[in-house]
N, C-alpha and C positions, 0 to 999 in steps of 0.2 A: 355891681354885677347886674347885667340885664341881658335879656334874650336878643340876639342879633342874628337875623335871618335875611338872606338875600335869595331871591328866586330868579333864575335865568330863564326867561321865556323861550330862548333859542336852544336850550339844552335838550338833549335826547332823553334826559331823565325827567319823568313826570313831576309836576309841581308838588304833589302831595309827598312824593318820595324825597324831593329836595328838602322839604320842611322836616320830614321824619328824620332824615340823615343828620341834619344840622342840630336838631333838638337832642337827638341821641348822643351825638358827638360832644355837645356842650355839657350834657349831663354826665357822661363818662369822664370828661376832662375836668370836671369840677367848676367850670365857668357858671353852670347852673347848679347850685348846691341842693342837696336833699331838702325838701320843704319849700323851695322857691315856687311862688305862685305864678302859674302860667296865665297869659292873657286869655280872655274868653275866645271861643271859636270865631264868633262874629268880629270881635275886636281885632284879632290877628289877621283874619281874612281881609278886613278893611285896610289894615296897615300894609299888607303885602299886595293888595290889589287882586286878590284871588276870590273865588266863590267860597262861600261858607262850607259847602259840601266838601271842597278840596281839603280845607284845614280840618274839618271833622273827620275825614278819612285818615289823615295823618295822626290825629289824636287817638283814633280807635286802634290803629296799629301800635302806636307808642304805648297805649295802655295794655294791649295784649302782650307786648314785649316786656312789661313791667317797668318801663322808663318813667311813665307818669301814672298818677292815680287821681280819680275824680272823687271828690268828697261831697257829693250832692250839691246843695245850694252854696256850699262854702267855696267851691271852685276846683280847679285842677292844679295839681302840684307835682313837682319832681319827686319821684319815689326813690327809695333806697334800692336802686336797680341792680346793684351787684348781686345781692342775695337772690332775687327773683330770677335774674339771668342765669346764675349758677345752677339753681334748681331746675330750670327749664332745660339747660344744656345737659345736665346729668340725666334727666328723664329721657331726653331725645337719644342720648348715647346708649342708655340701657335698652330702649326700644330697638335701636339699630343693631346692637349686639345680639339680641334675641332673634331678630329677623334674619341676619346673615347666618347665624347658627342653624336656624330652620332650613335655610337655603342650601346648607351644606358647605359653605365657604370656610376655608381654614383661616386662622388668625392673620397670616400675612396677606391673604387676598382681601380680607375685610379692612385691614389697615391701609392697603394700597388704594382701595376704593375711597376711603376717607381722605387720604392725601390728595388724590385727584380732585375730589370735590372742593377741598380747601384751596387748592391751587386755582381753581376756576373763580372762586369767590374773592380770595385775597390777592391773587396774581402771583 
């Protein structure tokens, strides 16, 4: 098991987002198991032919999403993302529910708005 990332310079998707998507997908799919040590930012940037800031941005977003965790000098590792992702999703859902309630939307209108947003994201 090892990290496999390819960046398409012709893609409309920004390189940092390509890195983020592929790491997240490999972590979710189990290709990168919990505890897998990620390459350093500079090492991965060099391997991919990217600027270190590009990889650092991907790592920051992945860490904010709970996919990876940095342990100081010990490095960056794949986190137990499922729990963190579920907590964040639940918190976001609760915030959304409170906001639509304050706006006076009924349950069916609130659910319709979510369905529309999910269709945009997931197709």
